[in-house]
C-alpha positions as CSV (number, residue, x, y, z in Angstrom):
1,M,6.5,4.4,-25.6
2,D,6.3,4.4,-21.9
3,W,4.4,2.1,-20.0
4,K,3.8,3.2,-16.4
5,I,1.8,1.7,-13.6
6,E,0.1,4.6,-11.8
7,V,-2.9,3.2,-10.1
8,V,-3.7,-0.1,-8.4
9,G,-7.2,-1.1,-7.3
10,I,-7.5,-2.1,-3.6
11,P,-11.1,-3.9,-2.9
12,V,-12.2,-3.0,0.4
13,T,-15.5,-3.5,2.5
14,D,-15.4,-0.2,4.5
15,V,-14.1,2.6,2.6
16,D,-13.9,4.9,5.7
17,R,-12.1,2.3,7.6
18,A,-9.5,1.7,4.9
19,I,-9.1,5.3,4.6
20,T,-8.2,5.6,8.3
21,F,-5.7,2.5,8.0
22,Y,-4.0,3.7,4.9
23,T,-3.5,7.4,6.1
24,E,-3.0,7.0,10.0
25,K,-1.6,3.7,10.3
26,V,0.5,3.1,6.9
27,G,1.2,6.9,6.2
28,Y,-0.2,7.1,2.7
29,N,-1.4,10.7,1.4
30,L,-5.1,11.0,0.8
31,D,-5.3,12.5,-2.7
32,H,-9.0,12.6,-3.5
33,D,-12.2,11.5,-1.9
34,H,-15.1,12.1,-4.2
35,R,-18.7,10.6,-3.8
36,V,-20.2,10.6,-7.2
37,S,-23.3,9.2,-6.3
38,D,-24.6,6.4,-3.7
39,E,-23.1,4.0,-6.0
40,L,-19.9,5.5,-6.9
41,R,-17.1,6.9,-4.5
42,F,-13.7,7.2,-5.6
43,V,-10.8,7.4,-3.1
44,Q,-7.2,7.8,-4.1
45,L,-4.0,7.6,-1.9
46,T,-0.4,7.5,-2.6
47,P,2.5,6.4,-0.6
48,P,5.0,9.0,0.2
49,G,7.4,9.6,-2.7
50,S,5.5,7.1,-5.1
51,A,4.5,7.8,-8.7
52,C,1.7,5.0,-8.2
53,S,-1.5,5.5,-6.1
54,I,-4.0,3.2,-4.9
55,V,-7.7,3.6,-5.5
56,L,-10.6,2.2,-3.3
57,G,-14.1,3.2,-2.8
58,T,-17.7,2.1,-3.8
59,G,-18.3,1.0,-7.2
60,V,-14.7,1.5,-8.1
61,V,-13.0,-2.2,-7.9
62,D,-14.6,-5.2,-9.3
63,M,-12.9,-7.8,-7.1
64,P,-14.0,-9.4,-3.6
65,P,-12.5,-7.4,-0.5
66,G,-9.3,-8.8,0.4
67,S,-8.4,-10.5,-2.7
68,Q,-5.6,-8.2,-3.8
69,K,-2.5,-10.0,-2.6
70,G,1.1,-9.2,-2.8
71,V,1.3,-5.5,-4.1
72,Q,5.0,-4.8,-3.4
73,V,6.4,-1.4,-2.4
74,V,10.1,-0.6,-2.8
75,I,11.4,1.0,0.3
76,S,14.7,2.5,1.2
77,D,15.3,1.3,4.7
78,A,13.4,-2.0,6.1
79,D,14.4,-1.3,9.6
80,V,12.9,2.2,9.5
81,A,9.7,1.0,7.7
82,H,9.3,-1.8,10.4
83,A,9.8,0.6,13.4
84,E,7.4,3.3,11.8
85,L,4.7,0.7,11.0
86,T,4.9,-1.0,14.2
87,E,4.8,2.1,16.1
88,R,1.6,3.2,14.4
89,G,-0.1,-0.1,15.3
90,V,0.3,-2.2,12.0
91,A,0.9,-5.6,12.7
92,V,4.1,-6.4,10.4
93,S,6.0,-9.4,10.0
94,D,9.7,-9.7,11.0
95,I,12.0,-8.6,8.4
96,Q,13.1,-11.4,6.0
97,S,16.5,-11.1,4.5
98,L,16.9,-12.5,1.3
99,P,19.6,-12.5,-1.5
100,W,17.4,-10.0,-3.7
101,G,16.3,-7.7,-0.8
102,R,14.9,-7.7,2.8
103,F,11.1,-7.7,3.2
104,I,8.2,-6.9,5.5
105,T,4.7,-7.8,5.1
106,F,1.4,-6.6,6.4
107,S,-2.4,-6.9,5.5
108,D,-4.9,-4.3,5.7
109,P,-8.4,-4.6,7.6
110,D,-9.7,-6.6,4.8
111,G,-6.9,-9.0,4.3
112,N,-5.4,-7.3,1.2
113,T,-1.7,-8.2,1.5
114,W,1.5,-6.0,1.0
115,A,5.2,-6.7,0.7
116,L,7.6,-3.8,1.5
117,Q,11.0,-4.7,-0.2
118,E,14.4,-3.1,0.6
119,S,16.2,-3.8,-2.6
120,P,20.0,-3.9,-2.6
121,N,20.4,-3.0,-6.3
122,R,17.4,-0.7,-7.1
123,V,17.1,1.5,-4.0
124,N,20.8,1.2,-2.9
125,P,22.8,0.5,-6.0
126,P,26.2,-0.8,-5.6
127,A,29.0,1.7,-5.8
């Protein structure tokens, strides 16, 4: 039996602001934006090349806005990701090099935090 993480909830205060941030600044694809009622709006976004999406909206996530900390995304090149995010206006950390990878961190407008990891073994396996 496979266990796959395919959707992670991200709590936000302003759905439209979050959509703009994740699509225009971070580069995620907007998959769905469906308003079921005034109490329920379902928005799903997916990072390029990812099998896992994020979901946000109204009545979707039962966490305080900004409380999702440390969602980690594996990337192939920290230098390229850092340059792209900086060019789009995202306040990103410097690249931190550790034995298990190179990391970049940033926060969304609500304070949810993200870590991008260039993993030397997972993305670029040794020859």
